[in-house]
C-alpha positions in Angstrom: 64.9 108.3 191.3 62.6 111.3 190.2 59.8 109.1 188.6 59.6 107.0 191.7 58.6 110.2 193.9 56.0 111.1 191.6 54.7 107.5 191.0 54.2 107.8 195.2 52.8 110.7 194.7 50.1 109.7 192.0 49.4 106.6 194.2 48.8 108.5 197.3 46.4 111.0 195.2 44.4 108.6 193.8 44.0 106.6 197.4 42.8 109.5 198.8 40.0 110.2 196.0 39.2 107.2 195.8 38.4 106.9 199.7 36.3 110.1 199.4 34.4 108.1 197.1 33.8 105.2 198.9 32.8 107.2 202.0 30.1 109.2 200.1 28.1 105.5 199.9 25.0 105.3 201.2 25.4 103.2 205.2 24.5 100.1 205.1 20.3 99.9 206.0 19.5 97.1 208.1 16.3 95.3 207.3 15.6 94.0 211.3 13.4 95.7 213.3 14.5 98.0 216.4 13.4 94.9 218.7 15.3 92.3 216.2 18.3 94.4 216.6 18.2 94.9 220.3 17.7 90.8 220.6 20.9 90.5 218.7 22.9 93.1 220.9 21.9 91.3 224.1 22.5 87.6 222.6 25.8 88.9 221.7 26.6 90.4 225.4 25.3 87.3 227.0 27.9 85.0 224.8 30.6 88.0 225.2 29.8 87.6 229.0 29.9 83.8 229.0 33.1 83.7 227.1 35.0 85.8 229.4 34.0 83.7 232.3 35.2 80.4 230.4 38.3 82.9 230.0 38.5 83.4 233.8 38.2 80.1 234.8 40.4 78.7 232.6 43.6 81.4 234.0 42.2 80.1 237.4 42.9 76.4 236.3 46.8 77.6 235.0 46.1 76.1 231.5 48.8 76.3 229.0 47.6 78.9 225.9 46.6 75.2 223.6 44.6 73.9 227.1 42.5 77.3 227.6 41.7 77.2 223.9 40.4 74.1 224.3 38.8 74.3 228.0 36.8 77.4 226.7 35.7 76.2 223.1 34.5 73.1 225.5 33.1 75.7 228.3 31.0 77.7 225.7 29.6 74.1 224.5 28.6 72.8 227.6 26.6 75.9 228.6 
């Protein structure tokens, strides 16, 4: 029983040390310009808004789970 405790403590220490080493790595630098980043963020926001609208329509139609999924998929492809 004592060996298991020591082993778990060792795993905990190694995990914490590895987490700190990985946290000190340089952040990912993007090759995109600020305008490109803003354009991508806008596209993502529009996509999320469109998806939310499709989900709302599917819910209003009182479809089941699979029916809602299919409706949202078709709605996203149509618009």
